[in-house]
Wavefront OBJ file of the C-alpha trace (Angstrom):
o trace
v -39.370 6.377 204.553
v -39.277 10.122 203.975
v -42.349 12.091 202.996
v -40.904 12.579 199.510
v -40.188 8.860 199.091
v -43.689 8.013 200.311
v -45.183 10.458 197.808
v -43.191 8.909 194.972
v -43.950 5.290 195.897
v -46.529 3.897 193.510
v -49.732 3.057 195.261
v -52.093 0.287 194.278
v -55.411 0.840 192.633
v -57.484 3.671 194.051
v -60.208 2.888 196.539
v -62.837 3.634 193.908
v -61.133 1.270 191.467
v -61.026 -1.470 194.110
v -64.703 -0.993 194.937
v -65.710 -1.087 191.271
v -63.518 -4.114 190.537
v -64.888 -6.005 193.537
v -68.503 -5.203 192.661
v -67.998 -6.199 189.013
v -66.331 -9.459 189.998
v -69.176 -10.341 192.374
v -71.726 -9.407 189.713
v -70.018 -11.520 187.045
v -69.412 -14.521 189.268
v -72.534 -14.707 191.388
v -75.105 -12.274 189.999
v -76.563 -9.050 191.365
v -77.903 -10.537 194.606
v -74.288 -11.182 195.658
v -73.462 -7.488 195.344
v -74.129 -5.836 198.670
v -72.179 -3.389 200.762
v -70.761 -6.108 203.032
v -69.536 -8.385 200.250
v -68.078 -5.518 198.213
v -66.333 -4.097 201.281
v -64.808 -7.478 202.077
v -63.712 -8.122 198.485
v -62.305 -4.602 198.041
v -60.588 -4.571 201.420
v -62.336 -1.392 202.572
v -64.791 -0.516 205.307
v -68.515 -0.429 204.529
v -68.523 3.223 205.562
v -66.053 3.920 202.758
v -68.568 2.561 200.258
v -71.498 4.374 201.882
v -69.587 7.670 201.565
v -69.582 7.106 197.814
v -72.933 5.398 197.236
v -76.265 5.933 198.923
v -77.255 2.282 198.718
v -76.660 -1.013 196.917
v -78.772 0.037 193.929
v -76.748 3.201 193.365
v -73.535 1.159 193.611
v -74.769 -1.417 191.079
v -75.991 1.316 188.760
v -72.688 3.201 188.901
v -70.649 0.039 188.356
v -72.655 -1.134 185.338
v -72.737 2.350 183.815
v -69.006 2.885 184.317
v -68.145 -0.483 182.803
v -70.063 0.096 179.582
v -68.798 2.083 176.647
v -70.603 4.356 174.273
v -71.733 3.030 170.925
v -70.376 4.894 167.922
v -71.384 3.818 164.429
v -70.294 5.650 161.313
v -72.803 6.238 158.512
v -70.698 4.023 156.224
v -71.037 0.990 158.487
v -73.091 -1.668 156.747
v -76.038 -3.402 158.368
v -74.093 -6.670 158.364
v -71.128 -5.014 160.124
v -73.499 -3.421 162.653
v -75.161 -6.738 163.472
v -71.770 -8.426 163.724
v -70.577 -5.720 166.099
v -73.788 -6.114 168.141
v -73.108 -9.835 168.633
v -69.482 -9.195 169.598
v -70.533 -6.449 172.001
v -73.158 -8.706 173.601
v -70.461 -11.314 174.199
v -68.095 -8.721 175.665
v -70.789 -7.167 177.880
v -71.841 -10.508 179.298
v -68.371 -12.009 179.598
v -66.578 -8.929 180.932
v -69.176 -6.734 182.581
v -72.401 -8.234 183.885
v -71.599 -11.943 183.653
v -73.802 -14.954 183.238
v -75.057 -14.619 186.817
v -76.666 -11.306 185.921
v -78.303 -12.824 182.840
v -79.713 -15.635 184.980
v -80.951 -13.043 187.492
v -82.720 -11.167 184.706
v -84.390 -14.341 183.458
v -85.702 -15.275 186.897
v -86.123 -11.620 187.919
v -84.817 -12.195 191.426
v -83.654 -8.577 191.658
v -86.302 -6.438 189.901
v -84.496 -3.142 190.550
v -81.278 -4.419 188.953
v -83.216 -6.050 186.118
v -85.005 -2.794 185.327
v -81.734 -0.859 185.432
v -79.878 -3.313 183.216
v -82.722 -3.525 180.697
v -82.878 0.272 180.523
v -79.087 0.484 180.121
v -79.261 -2.023 177.258
v -82.143 -0.130 175.665
v -80.279 3.187 175.811
v -77.003 1.613 174.709
v -78.602 -0.109 171.726
v -80.528 2.976 170.544
v -77.748 4.094 168.132
v -77.665 0.569 166.696
v -81.439 0.490 166.190
v -81.388 3.949 164.616
v -78.509 3.026 162.312
v -80.236 -0.171 161.208
v -83.369 1.849 160.409
v -81.247 4.058 158.141
v -79.973 0.890 156.448
v -83.615 -0.118 155.840
v -84.274 3.297 154.274
v -81.113 2.919 152.177
v -82.458 -0.369 150.823
v -79.820 -2.587 152.404
v -82.318 -4.354 154.671
v -85.845 -5.473 153.851
v -88.437 -2.727 154.313
v -90.571 -4.948 156.539
v -87.770 -6.060 158.875
v -88.583 -5.561 162.566
v -85.347 -4.135 164.005
v -86.403 -4.739 167.624
v -87.186 -8.372 166.852
v -83.868 -8.849 165.044
v -81.876 -7.520 168.008
v -83.915 -9.642 170.428
v -83.337 -12.665 168.216
v -79.589 -12.035 168.197
v -79.481 -11.599 171.984
v -81.533 -14.759 172.418
v -79.204 -16.624 170.092
v -76.261 -15.415 172.128
v -77.816 -16.606 175.398
v -78.706 -19.999 173.906
v -75.245 -20.429 172.417
v -73.684 -19.384 175.740
v -75.545 -22.211 177.438
v -74.076 -24.580 174.858
v -70.620 -23.032 175.316
v -70.383 -22.035 171.654
v -70.058 -18.231 171.761
v -66.296 -18.166 172.223
v -65.709 -20.218 169.097
v -63.991 -18.317 166.292
v -66.452 -17.422 163.595
v -69.516 -17.852 165.803
v -70.960 -14.407 164.973
v -70.297 -14.959 161.257
v -72.102 -18.312 161.376
v -75.145 -16.732 163.042
v -75.287 -13.865 160.567
v -74.689 -16.114 157.570
v -77.777 -18.071 158.623
v -79.961 -15.017 159.284
v -78.738 -12.610 156.604
v -80.851 -14.002 153.730
v -83.979 -13.278 155.777
v -82.861 -9.699 156.505
v -81.214 -8.457 153.318
v -83.256 -6.505 150.799
l 1 2 3 4 5 6 7 8 9 10 11 12 13 14 15 16 17 18 19 20 21 22 23 24 25 26 27 28 29 30 31 32 33 34 35 36 37 38 39 40 41 42 43 44 45 46 47 48 49 50 51 52 53 54 55 56 57 58 59 60 61 62 63 64 65 66 67 68 69 70 71 72 73 74 75 76 77 78 79 80 81 82 83 84 85 86 87 88 89 90 91 92 93 94 95 96 97 98 99 100 101 102 103 104 105 106 107 108 109 110 111 112 113 114 115 116 117 118 119 120 121 122 123 124 125 126 127 128 129 130 131 132 133 134 135 136 137 138 139 140 141 142 143 144 145 146 147 148 149 150 151 152 153 154 155 156 157 158 159 160 161 162 163 164 165 166 167 168 169 170 171 172 173 174 175 176 177 178 179 180 181 182 183 184 185 186 187 188 189
């Protein structure tokens, strides 16, 4: 193959993409304790030194992977409280199903990796800040009850999601609507 042909031949995913994909897959399938330099290197088909050139340690790898896999939250002022809560439930499902996985949720509950738990909790706190702030504006606008505890509502929704995941109900069409239909009378002004 000539140098020109080699340059034009499509290559597979980049090394960084392979490392991130392997780490995310291990995280989703087996939880954060399964994500280490050896297992990621084997799954990505790269040498451990390749990973160490990019990440100082396992914690920095996990942090980078989780941060890269999450998206920013953008809520318009016109978004209703109901729409915001519905989005929050859908985003929780997507984050758990497609980013951190049920293994990570189990790891948080038993706290078998305190560094990862602290990082993930902080990421969730930062990521949900625009949602909390928007819901507070909806309280001020009179859409939600003045005495509603926004933090408790979001915790309740996350807890509902985890409980429904255990039952295998979160992928059912209309699940988020059913949850909000039940809770909305207690939240609406």
